[in-house]
C-alpha positions in Angstrom: 37.3 17.3 27.6 34.6 15.4 29.5 32.2 15.9 26.6 34.5 14.5 23.9 35.3 11.4 26.5 31.6 11.0 26.9 31.2 11.0 23.0 34.1 8.6 22.5 32.4 6.2 24.9 29.4 6.2 23.2 31.2 5.6 19.8 32.7 2.5 21.5 29.4 1.4 22.8 28.1 1.3 19.0 26.5 4.6 18.6 28.0 5.9 15.2 26.4 9.4 16.0 25.8 9.9 19.5 23.1 12.2 20.8 23.0 14.8 23.2 20.8 12.3 25.6 23.4 9.7 25.1 26.2 11.9 26.3 24.0 13.3 28.9 23.4 9.7 30.2 27.0 8.9 30.4 27.8 11.9 31.9 25.3 12.1 34.8 26.2 8.1 35.3 29.2 9.3 37.1 27.7 12.3 38.6 29.0 15.2 36.2 26.4 18.1 35.7 26.1 18.6 32.0 26.6 22.3 30.5 24.2 22.1 27.6 26.1 25.0 25.8 29.2 23.1 25.8 27.9 19.9 24.8 26.1 21.5 21.8 29.4 22.9 20.9 31.1 19.5 20.9 28.3 17.8 19.0 28.0 20.3 16.1 31.7 19.9 15.7 31.7 16.2 15.6 28.4 16.2 13.6 28.9 14.1 10.5 32.4 13.1 11.0 34.1 9.7 11.4 35.7 9.5 14.7 38.7 7.7 13.4 39.3 10.3 11.1 39.3 13.2 13.5 41.5 11.2 15.6 44.0 10.5 12.6 43.9 14.3 11.8 44.7 15.2 15.5 47.5 12.9 15.5 48.9 14.4 12.1 48.7 17.7 14.2 50.4 16.4 16.9 53.5 15.2 14.7 54.0 18.5 13.2 54.5 20.4 16.9 57.9 20.8 18.0 58.6 18.4 21.1 61.5 19.0 23.6 63.1 22.4 24.2 66.3 24.2 23.8 69.0 23.8 26.5 68.8 25.7 29.4 70.6 28.9 29.2 73.9 29.4 31.5 73.2 31.9 34.2 76.4 33.8 35.2 77.6 33.8 38.8 76.6 36.9 40.8 79.5 39.0 41.9 81.8 38.0 39.1 82.6 34.5 39.6 82.2 34.1 43.3 79.4 31.7 42.7 81.3 29.0 44.5 81.8 31.1 47.8 77.8 32.0 47.8 77.3 28.3 47.4 79.5 27.1 49.9 77.7 29.8 52.7 74.4 28.3 51.6 75.4 25.1 52.2 77.0 25.8 55.7 73.7 27.7 56.7 71.8 24.3 55.7 73.9 22.3 58.1 73.7 24.7 60.9 69.8 24.7 60.5 69.7 20.9 60.3 72.2 20.5 63.3 69.7 22.6 65.2 66.7 20.9 64.1 68.2 17.6 65.4 69.2 18.9 69.0 65.4 20.2 69.2 64.4 16.8 68.6 66.4 15.4 71.5 65.1 18.2 74.1 61.7 16.8 73.7 62.4 13.8 76.0 61.4 11.0 74.2 62.4 9.0 71.4 60.5 7.1 68.2 61.2 3.7 70.0 61.2 4.3 73.8 
């Protein structure tokens, strides 16, 4: 992705077909080490193509992708309908542990605003 971003920056800078040294200069200016093989692959796939056309084609591909998702499946309560009782037990456990942690804070011997 960094190579494509650097390529696009070079195009925005006025280069219609950026070279490998142009991309390397952009990436090295922000401290990124260049992988020559990946850079050559990006340059070869974009060689001779208009960037605006490539972006437009990408947008068309994104439009054809499904967005969103199906509704989440409903999970049956464990134990044949005792889901409410299990949830109540968990709430009680959480309340008990919260009360314990509050009492531990009081035992420390100092308050926040003392």
